N, C-alpha and C positions, 0 to 999 in steps of 0.2 A: 504494499500499499504506500501511495506517495502522499506526504503531508505537505499541501501547499495552502497558503493563507493570503487572502485578497480581501482588502478592506484597509485603506491607508491608516497606519497605526502613526499619529503624530509625534514623531521624536526628532530631535535635532543633535547632532554630533557638534560640541561647541569647542572642543579642544582635543587635540592629538598630540602624541609625542613618541619618540622612540629611543632606545638605548642599545649601543653596539659596543663590544669590547674593542679595545685599541689593537690587538694583535690581528695582523692580516696574514692569512695563509694562502698563498698563490698556487696556481697548478704547477708552476715550476718548482714550487717547495715540495709539492706532493711527488713530484718526479724522483726525488731523492728519498722518498719513503716508501713508495710502492711501486710496483711495476705498471706505470702507465705514463702517460705523456699530456702535455698542455693540448695539443691537438686533438687526441682521442677524447678529453673530458669536454673541451669546448664544442666539438662536432655532435657529441651526443647529449650534451646536457646545456651548453650555453653558459656555464659557469667558469669565470675566469679566478675569482678569489671568494674568500669567506671569511668571516670574523670569528675568532676563536677565544674563549674566556681562559683566564689564567686559573690555576689550580685552587686558589681561594674564592673565586666568584661563583655563587650559585643562581639558580633561577631567580629566586626572589630579590636578588640584588639587582638584576637587570629590570625586573618588573617595577620595583620600587622607583627606579630612576626614570623610566619611561612613564610611570603614573604621575610622578611629581611634574614633569615636563608638559604632560597634557593637562594637568590641573592648574599649573601656571598659567597655560594659554587660554584656559576656560574662565580663569578669575575664581576658581574654586578651591578652598582649602581642603587638604584630604580628610581633616577631622569632620568637616561637612558633608562628605558623602554618604548616602544612603545604603551603599552596598559596594563590595569590592568583588568582582567576578574574574578570576584567572584562568585562562585556558592554558593547559600545558601538557605534555607527555613526559616531562623531565622534572617532577616535583623535586623540592629540596628533600623531602622525606616522605615515606608512605602515608605516615599521618604525624602531625596534623597537616592540613592542606597548605600549600604554598602561600595562599591569600592570608593565611594566619601569620606566617612569618614576615610577611609584608607589613601587616600591622605592627608587628614588633619592631621591625627596622624603622618604621615612620613614627612610633610612639603615640599611635592612635588605636581606639577600641570602640566597641559598642555596635557599629553597624555590621550586619551579616556579611560575612568573607568567606567565599568558598571556592573550589576549584571545579573546572570542567575538564572531563577527559574525553576528548573525541578526535584526538590526532590532529591533523592539519585543518580540520573543519572546525576546531575548537573555538577560533574567535567567533565565527559566524554562528555557532550554537550559543555562545556566550552573549552575543549581541541580541540574538532571538530572545534569550531569558530576560535581559536588561530592558528590551522594548516592552515586553509584556508586563514587567514589574511597573513601568512607567506608564503605560496605557491604563493598567488597572488601579493606578492611583496609590500602589503600595510604596513607591519610591519616587523621588524627583530629580536625585542625581546620583547617577551609577557610572562608575568607572569599569570598562571592560578592557582586560589586558591579555595578549598572547605572549608568553615567554617561555623560551627554551635554552637549555644548554645541551645541544645535540652531541657536541663534542665529547661529552664524558659517557656517552652510551653507543658509540660506533666503534667497531673494531678496525683500528688503524692499520691492520694487516689486510684488510678485505677491501680491495681495490673497487669492488662493485658497489660498495655503500660509502665508504669513507670519503670519497670525492663529493659527495652530493650535499652534505649537511654543514650548517653554520649555527652560530649562537647569537641571540638577540631578543629584544622585547619591543613590542609596540602596543601603545594604550589609546583609549578614546573614552571622552567623557560625554555621556549620554544624558539628555534633560528633555522634558516635554517640549513638543514642537509648538508652532502657532496656527497649525492647520494647513498650512501651505507646504510643508515639508515632512519627510518621514518615510517609512517602510512602505512602498506601494504593495509589494508582494514578497513572499519568502517561501522556501521550500528546503526541507531537510528530512533527513532518514538515515536508515542504516541497514546493512546486510551482514550480520554477523556469521552467516556460513563462509564469508571470505576472510574471517579474521586471521587464519594461518599464512595469508600471502604477505603480510607485513606485521611483525610483532616483536616484542621482547619477551622471549620465553621464561627467563627466571627471574626470581626475586618476589614472587607472589605466592599465593597458597596452592597453585597447581604446581609449582616447581620451586620450593623454597631455596633460599641461598645455601649453598655448600661448597666444599672444596671442589667438588666434581664439577658444579655448574660454573665455577670460575675457571677451571680448566679447560672446559668446553666453549668459553666465551658466550655463555648462554645469557648473560646480562647485556648483550649488544643488540643492535638493530639486526634482524633477519628479513631478508626481503626477496621475493620472487619477482625479479624487475620486469621481465616481459608481461606477466600476468597482470601486475599492478599497473602497467602502462596502460593496457586495454580497457581494465575497468575503470581507471581514473579518468580517461578521456570520455567515457560513455557517462559517467556519473556527473562529472563537472558540467558537461554540455547540456546533458538532459535537466539537471536541476535549475541551470540558469535559464534554459528554454522555457521550462514550465513556468517559473517565476515571471519572466517576460510576458508569457501570454497571459497569465492570471492578472498581471497588472494592465492588460488591455494595451500593450506597447508594441510598436514595430521595432525591429532591429535598428532602423534609421532613427530611433528617438534616443538611442544610447549614446550618451557622451563619452563616458569612460568605462571600460572593463578592466577590472582588478582580479585577476585569477590567482589562485594559490600558486606561488613561486616555486613549483617543484622541479621542473626543468623546461627549457624552450620547447622541446619537442612536444611534451604534453600540453603546454600553454598554447602553442600555435595550432595543434589539432583541435583543441577546443574552440579556440578563436574561429577557425575555418568552419567546423560544424555550425557554429552560431551565425556566420556570415557577417561578422563584425571586422571592419577595416583594420588592418595591422596598426595604423597610427592611433587607432583609439584604446589599444592595449597598453597598460602601463607595466613595465619590466623594471624589475631590480634584481632578478635572480643571478645577473652575471656577477654583480657586486658581492651579493650576500650568500648564495647559495639556498638550499632549502631550510628554512629555520621553523619548519613545521606550523605551529598555531600563530607563529609571530610574523610570518611573511606578508599576510594581508594588511595588519595594522601598520606594519613598517612601510609598506608600499602606500597605504592611504595617507600616512604622515607625509612622506616625500611628495605625493601627487599634490597634497595641499599647499607644501611649501613652495613648489615649483608653479603654482597658479594654474594646475590642470583641472581644478575643480572649482566652478562658481556656483553661487546661489541659482537654484532652478535646474541644474544639471541632473540627469539621469545617470547614477552610477551603479553598475552590476558588480557585486562581488561572488565569486563562486569558487569552491574547494572540494577536495575529497581527503580521506585521511584513513588510518588504521582503523579497522572495525568491521567492515568497511563504511565509513560515514561519508555522507555528502551534504552540502549545504548551499544555498544561493540566496542571496538578499538583492532587491531591487529598490534603490533609495532615490528619493528626489531630494536634492540638498538644499 
């Protein structure tokens, strides 16, 4: 069953922010670490470099930094937030939620703070939750953050995965709209039957941490790349198309497409299926790699900064992720 919602939900994103580690790891650096090449990585992924957190930096550190920047732009003090929602696949701890560690880091408390685990679709899942909290009148100021430190869960000897991922966080402050802007339609869902295609096997109750799991590198990303590609394109394009149709819009109405920045092949295939011109797709994957739940909010922040989004624009965001999850949101800015 596909879950699509149409009836404009009047919200407004009033602030965005991003946090990226200083260290830059280029493809040429990776050539010295694994059997790969800059040409191979660029031709298959479009990625040229990515940011890598140092050993002392956790996901909550990057999330807190992005949150502060978004709140500053929005003119909102963190203590005034009604909720903090963090989308991540690389939490600081299994429990409590990374959002709780963010509260501790910022010295704030009171508002509900929790994580959303939906892989690379996480930011859009969190945005859906925040939007409905605001429309229901439960909250007026909600920050949604996607944050990841993927470098700590990849096998740096596995050239098929270690070249793909990077670290960072992106945040958005969501408040009630004025009736002229908001979510025109959204679509989200999941097919758990595909879960084994992309997952981290060990560390949970299915396969608890042990000496054996460490030896087998079972705490790192395991991915069946070819199968992921096929389902990713279908899910991203399908979710976006359903949301666009439910919003009663034509592809020509779209001002900007911000897809999950997995790799350029997936993004291009999704864009082509939707029939959206290349110049309308915003791309940052070449600079940052795949930062899972953080890719869309980081791209959104850069798009705002570059003046690519104006009031009244129609912005489409779409993603897929481990689970397999998918999500799309059509916003009138």
